[in-house]
C-alpha positions as CSV (number, residue, x, y, z in Angstrom):
1,X,0.0,0.0,0.0
2,X,1.1,3.6,-0.6
3,X,2.3,5.5,2.4
4,X,-0.5,7.9,3.5
5,X,0.7,11.4,4.2
6,X,-1.9,13.9,5.5
7,X,-0.8,17.5,5.6
8,X,-3.1,20.0,7.4
9,X,-2.7,23.5,6.1
10,X,-1.6,24.8,2.7
11,X,0.6,27.7,3.7
12,X,4.3,28.0,3.2
13,X,5.1,24.8,5.2
14,X,2.3,22.6,3.8
15,X,2.9,23.7,0.2
16,X,6.7,23.2,0.4
17,X,6.4,19.8,2.1
18,X,3.8,18.5,-0.4
19,X,6.0,19.8,-3.3
20,X,9.1,18.0,-2.1
21,X,7.4,14.7,-1.4
22,X,5.7,14.8,-4.8
23,X,8.9,15.6,-6.6
24,X,10.7,12.8,-4.8
25,X,8.1,10.0,-4.7
26,X,4.8,11.4,-6.0
27,X,3.8,8.1,-7.6
28,X,4.6,6.1,-4.5
29,X,2.8,8.3,-2.0
30,X,-0.7,9.2,-1.2
31,X,-0.5,12.8,-0.1
32,X,-3.6,14.6,1.1
33,X,-3.3,18.4,1.6
34,X,-6.3,19.9,3.5
35,X,-7.1,23.6,3.8
36,X,-10.4,25.4,4.3
37,X,-9.5,28.2,2.0
38,X,-9.7,28.2,-1.8
39,X,-6.5,30.3,-2.3
40,X,-3.1,31.1,-0.9
41,X,-2.0,34.6,-0.1
42,X,1.6,35.7,0.8
43,X,1.8,37.4,4.1
44,X,3.6,40.4,2.6
45,X,0.8,40.9,0.2
46,X,-1.3,42.3,3.0
47,X,0.8,45.4,3.0
48,X,0.5,45.7,-0.7
49,X,-3.2,45.5,-0.4
50,X,-3.3,47.9,2.5
51,X,-1.4,50.6,0.6
52,X,-3.0,50.1,-2.8
53,X,-0.2,48.4,-4.5
54,X,-2.2,45.2,-5.2
55,X,-5.9,44.2,-5.2
56,X,-7.2,41.4,-3.0
57,X,-8.0,39.4,-6.1
58,X,-4.5,39.8,-7.5
59,X,-2.9,38.6,-4.3
60,X,-4.8,35.3,-4.3
61,X,-3.3,32.2,-5.9
62,X,-6.0,29.6,-6.4
63,X,-5.4,26.2,-4.9
64,X,-7.1,24.6,-7.9
65,X,-3.9,25.3,-9.8
66,X,-2.0,22.7,-7.8
67,X,-1.3,19.7,-10.1
68,X,1.4,17.5,-8.6
69,X,1.8,13.7,-8.8
70,X,0.4,12.0,-5.7
71,X,-1.1,15.2,-4.2
72,X,-4.8,15.7,-3.7
73,X,-6.0,19.1,-2.4
74,X,-9.1,19.0,-0.3
75,X,-10.9,22.3,0.4
76,X,-12.5,21.2,3.7
77,X,-12.8,22.4,7.3
78,X,-10.9,20.3,9.8
79,X,-13.2,19.6,12.8
80,X,-11.1,17.2,14.9
81,X,-7.5,15.9,15.1
82,X,-6.7,12.6,16.9
83,X,-2.9,12.7,17.1
84,X,-2.6,9.3,18.9
85,X,-4.5,7.6,16.1
86,X,-3.2,9.9,13.4
87,X,-6.8,10.5,12.3
88,X,-8.3,13.7,11.0
89,X,-12.0,14.5,10.7
90,X,-13.3,17.3,8.4
91,X,-16.7,18.5,7.5
92,X,-16.7,16.1,4.6
93,X,-15.0,12.9,5.9
94,X,-12.2,11.2,7.9
95,X,-8.6,10.7,6.9
96,X,-6.2,8.1,8.3
97,X,-2.5,8.8,8.1
98,X,0.8,7.0,8.4
99,X,2.4,10.4,8.7
100,X,0.4,13.4,9.9
101,X,1.8,17.0,9.5
102,X,0.1,19.9,11.2
103,X,0.9,23.2,9.4
104,X,-2.2,25.2,10.3
105,X,-0.5,28.4,11.2
106,X,-1.8,30.9,13.7
107,X,-5.3,32.4,14.0
108,X,-6.1,35.9,15.2
109,X,-8.0,36.6,18.5
110,X,-9.3,40.2,18.2
111,X,-11.5,39.6,21.3
112,X,-8.3,39.2,23.4
113,X,-7.8,43.0,23.1
114,X,-10.8,44.9,24.5
115,X,-12.0,47.6,22.1
116,X,-9.9,46.5,19.1
117,X,-12.9,45.4,17.0
118,X,-14.9,48.4,17.9
119,X,-12.3,51.1,17.9
120,X,-9.4,49.9,15.7
121,X,-8.3,48.0,12.6
122,X,-6.1,45.0,12.0
123,X,-4.1,44.4,8.7
124,X,-2.8,40.9,9.3
125,X,-5.8,39.2,7.6
126,X,-6.7,39.7,4.0
127,X,-10.2,41.0,5.0
128,X,-8.7,43.3,7.6
129,X,-6.2,44.8,5.1
130,X,-8.9,45.3,2.5
131,X,-11.2,47.1,5.0
132,X,-8.4,49.3,6.2
133,X,-7.4,50.1,2.6
134,X,-10.8,51.9,2.3
135,X,-10.3,53.8,5.5
136,X,-6.8,55.2,4.8
137,X,-7.9,57.8,2.2
138,X,-10.2,59.3,4.9
139,X,-7.3,59.8,7.3
140,X,-5.8,63.2,6.7
141,X,-4.9,64.6,10.1
142,X,-4.4,63.3,13.7
143,X,-2.4,60.5,15.4
144,X,-2.0,57.1,13.8
145,X,-0.7,54.3,16.0
146,X,0.7,51.0,14.7
147,X,0.4,48.8,17.8
148,X,1.2,45.2,18.7
149,X,-1.2,43.7,21.2
150,X,0.7,40.5,22.1
151,X,3.8,38.4,21.2
152,X,4.6,36.2,19.5
153,X,3.2,37.4,16.1
154,X,3.9,36.6,12.5
155,X,6.6,38.5,10.6
156,X,8.2,40.6,13.3
157,X,9.3,43.3,10.8
158,X,5.7,43.9,9.6
159,X,4.7,46.6,12.2
160,X,7.8,48.6,11.3
161,X,7.1,48.2,7.6
162,X,3.5,49.4,8.2
163,X,4.7,52.5,10.0
164,X,7.2,53.4,7.2
165,X,4.8,52.7,4.4
166,X,2.1,54.8,6.2
167,X,4.6,57.7,6.2
168,X,5.1,57.3,2.4
169,X,1.3,57.1,1.9
170,X,0.6,60.2,3.8
171,X,3.5,62.0,2.2
172,X,2.3,61.2,-1.3
173,X,-1.2,62.5,-0.4
174,X,0.4,65.7,0.9
175,X,-1.0,65.4,4.5
176,X,2.0,64.0,6.4
177,X,2.7,67.3,8.2
178,X,-0.8,67.1,9.7
179,X,-0.4,63.6,11.0
180,X,1.7,61.9,13.7
181,X,2.8,58.2,13.6
182,X,3.7,56.1,16.5
183,X,4.9,52.5,16.6
184,X,4.3,50.4,19.8
185,X,6.4,47.2,20.0
186,X,6.8,44.6,22.8
187,X,10.5,44.4,22.0
188,X,13.4,46.6,22.9
189,X,14.4,46.8,19.2
190,X,12.4,46.2,16.0
191,X,14.2,42.9,15.0
192,X,15.9,41.4,18.0
193,X,18.1,38.9,16.2
194,X,19.6,41.6,14.0
195,X,21.1,44.7,15.7
196,X,22.1,46.2,12.4
197,X,18.6,45.9,10.9
198,X,17.1,47.3,14.1
199,X,19.5,50.2,14.1
200,X,18.6,50.9,10.4
201,X,14.9,50.9,11.2
202,X,15.3,53.1,14.2
203,X,17.3,55.6,12.1
204,X,14.5,55.4,9.5
205,X,11.9,56.2,12.1
206,X,13.9,59.2,13.3
207,X,14.4,60.5,9.8
208,X,10.6,60.4,9.2
209,X,9.4,61.6,12.5
210,X,7.9,58.3,13.6
211,X,7.8,57.9,17.4
212,X,9.1,54.5,18.4
213,X,7.8,53.1,21.7
214,X,9.7,49.9,22.6
215,X,9.0,47.3,25.3
216,X,5.3,48.0,25.4
217,X,2.2,46.4,24.0
218,X,-1.3,47.7,23.5
219,X,-3.5,46.1,26.2
220,X,-6.9,47.6,25.2
221,X,-8.6,50.4,23.2
222,X,-11.2,52.7,24.6
223,X,-13.2,53.6,21.5
224,X,-15.3,56.2,23.3
225,X,-12.3,58.2,24.4
226,X,-10.2,57.2,21.4
227,X,-7.2,56.2,23.5
228,X,-5.0,53.1,23.4
229,X,-4.1,51.7,26.8
230,X,-0.7,50.2,27.1
231,X,0.4,47.3,29.4
232,X,1.9,49.8,31.9
233,X,-1.6,51.5,32.1
234,X,-0.3,54.6,30.2
235,X,-2.6,56.0,27.5
236,X,-2.1,57.3,24.0
237,X,-4.8,59.2,22.2
238,X,-5.3,58.1,18.6
239,X,-7.4,58.9,15.5
240,X,-6.4,55.8,13.6
241,X,-5.3,52.5,15.1
242,X,-3.5,49.8,12.9
243,X,-3.3,46.8,15.2
244,X,-1.4,43.5,15.2
245,X,-3.9,41.2,16.9
246,X,-3.1,38.5,19.5
247,X,-2.1,35.2,17.8
248,X,-3.2,31.8,18.9
249,X,-3.5,28.2,17.6
250,X,-6.6,27.4,15.6
251,X,-9.5,26.1,17.7
252,X,-9.2,22.6,16.3
253,X,-5.6,22.4,17.5
254,X,-6.5,23.7,21.0
255,X,-9.3,21.1,21.2
256,X,-6.9,18.3,20.1
257,X,-4.8,18.6,23.3
258,X,-1.6,19.0,21.2
259,X,-0.9,22.5,22.4
260,X,1.0,23.3,25.6
261,X,1.4,26.9,26.8
262,X,-0.4,28.1,23.7
263,X,1.5,26.3,20.9
264,X,2.4,22.8,19.8
265,X,5.7,21.7,21.3
266,X,8.0,19.8,18.9
267,X,11.5,18.3,18.9
268,X,13.6,21.2,17.6
269,X,15.8,18.8,15.7
270,X,13.1,17.1,13.5
271,X,9.8,18.9,14.3
272,X,8.2,15.7,15.6
273,X,5.5,16.1,18.3
274,X,5.3,13.8,21.3
275,X,3.2,11.5,19.1
276,X,5.1,9.1,16.8
277,X,4.6,9.9,13.1
278,X,3.0,13.3,13.9
279,X,4.9,16.5,13.0
280,X,4.1,20.2,13.3
281,X,5.7,23.0,11.3
282,X,5.5,26.7,11.0
283,X,3.6,29.2,13.1
284,X,1.5,26.6,15.0
285,X,4.6,25.5,17.0
286,X,6.7,26.7,19.8
287,X,9.9,25.5,18.2
288,X,11.9,28.7,19.2
289,X,12.1,30.6,15.9
290,X,10.2,33.7,14.7
291,X,6.9,33.0,13.0
292,X,7.7,33.6,9.3
293,X,7.1,31.9,6.0
294,X,10.6,31.0,5.1
295,X,11.2,29.4,8.5
296,X,8.2,27.2,7.9
297,X,9.7,26.3,4.5
298,X,12.9,25.2,6.2
299,X,11.0,23.1,8.7
300,X,9.0,21.5,5.9
301,X,12.3,20.5,4.2
302,X,13.4,18.7,7.4
303,X,10.2,16.8,7.8
304,X,10.2,15.9,4.1
305,X,13.7,14.6,4.4
306,X,12.8,12.6,7.5
307,X,9.8,11.0,5.8
308,X,11.8,10.1,2.7
309,X,14.6,8.7,4.8
310,X,12.2,6.5,6.8
311,X,10.7,5.2,3.5
312,X,14.1,4.4,2.1
313,X,15.6,3.2,5.4
314,X,18.3,5.8,5.3
315,X,19.9,8.0,7.9
316,X,17.9,10.8,9.5
317,X,18.4,14.2,8.0
318,X,20.5,17.0,9.6
319,X,18.7,18.9,12.4
320,X,16.5,21.8,11.6
321,X,18.7,24.9,11.3
322,X,16.0,27.5,12.2
323,X,17.3,29.7,9.3
324,X,15.4,31.9,6.9
325,X,15.1,35.2,5.1
326,X,12.9,38.2,5.8
327,X,12.5,41.0,3.4
328,X,11.9,44.4,5.1
329,X,10.1,47.3,3.4
330,X,11.9,50.6,4.2
331,X,9.6,52.7,2.0
332,X,10.5,54.9,-1.0
333,X,10.7,51.7,-3.1
334,X,13.6,50.2,-1.1
335,X,13.7,46.8,0.6
336,X,16.2,45.4,3.0
337,X,16.9,41.8,3.8
338,X,17.6,39.9,7.1
339,X,19.0,36.4,7.0
340,X,18.2,34.9,10.4
341,X,19.7,31.9,12.1
342,X,18.2,30.8,15.3
343,X,20.0,27.5,16.2
344,X,23.5,27.5,14.8
345,X,25.1,29.6,17.5
346,X,24.6,30.3,21.2
347,X,22.0,33.0,20.4
348,X,19.9,33.9,17.3
349,X,21.6,36.1,14.7
350,X,20.5,38.1,11.8
351,X,22.7,39.3,8.9
352,X,21.4,42.6,7.5
353,X,21.7,43.7,3.9
354,X,21.0,47.4,3.4
355,X,17.8,48.4,1.7
356,X,17.9,49.0,-2.1
357,X,15.7,49.0,-5.2
358,X,17.6,45.8,-6.3
359,X,16.4,44.0,-3.2
360,X,12.8,45.1,-3.9
361,X,13.2,43.2,-7.2
362,X,14.6,40.2,-5.4
363,X,11.6,40.2,-3.1
364,X,9.3,40.1,-6.2
365,X,11.3,37.2,-7.7
366,X,11.0,35.4,-4.4
367,X,7.2,35.5,-4.6
368,X,7.3,34.6,-8.3
369,X,9.5,31.6,-7.7
370,X,7.1,30.2,-5.0
371,X,4.1,30.7,-7.3
372,X,5.9,28.7,-10.0
373,X,7.2,26.0,-7.7
374,X,4.0,25.4,-5.8
375,X,1.3,26.2,-8.3
376,X,3.0,26.1,-11.7
377,X,2.1,29.8,-12.2
378,X,4.8,31.5,-14.4
379,X,5.5,35.3,-14.3
């Protein structure tokens, strides 16, 4: 019988894992990829949508384009995960797995921040970015706050990018002098693994008159008074709030009993959970890296290598390196790059490459290469 591989979630991790397994042994494997959505959206596309550089429709890559040997995509909602039995139940059926990989990412909990839904906006979801896109043209004066409500959160550079791109947006409209921008982060610096990238961002904030408030998070909003309440009880008046909502595991993961202290614990070497044959990759885990797409890709490669080694009876693959690349929008058409490494040394590191127009092109090619690899969509 063919080895049954069930992959939950068609994000960076699930797509990369399915692609590798298909390319290696597609005809010999039964790979089921399950996602409730009908399309994939790059995380960085949310900023493009927010600031009018792309439409929501253009940012979506339809899952129906997936055509890989051995891979069947099921657009279904997962209702239960039995890790011990390696069994998954959806709204349309039940799947038994020899290898189960959970790559369901992180969901957003707006209710965890009182007042956020009523008095603010989030731009981390496609719908939230699209709604805020319609609000931005009406903001011409006052105080805009980009505020993180809790850590960890996806793509640590994104709040800094949002503040810098908001500066560009208001400048282009000729209203920047009538507006103030503040950034509230729960870290001492914007990108903790990379002092050089953090210093460059802080300098960019200073050049643009953006107020950086480190080591704080937004605990609540008071919509009636239009104030953001920070975790030290201090208050900041606002006219526009762009929030990064609290992240959590999807409800089905929480109900499965897999999560501990909020996330799924895994062996940092091979991404296996405490259940044999059950792996977890990407944002849904507490592996110890930042939550970012390229890090999920790296985890997927390790799991794919482990599965293929088991099938072939070979040696286990090298340990997960916890390495990846983050592109950082600095505004004015320039993009920087941070190559992060969480596990090779005694502490995480991040090599910074200064922002440039050339790196903006590299970022576009990064997206195009994934569309081609995962979906067969050529530029």
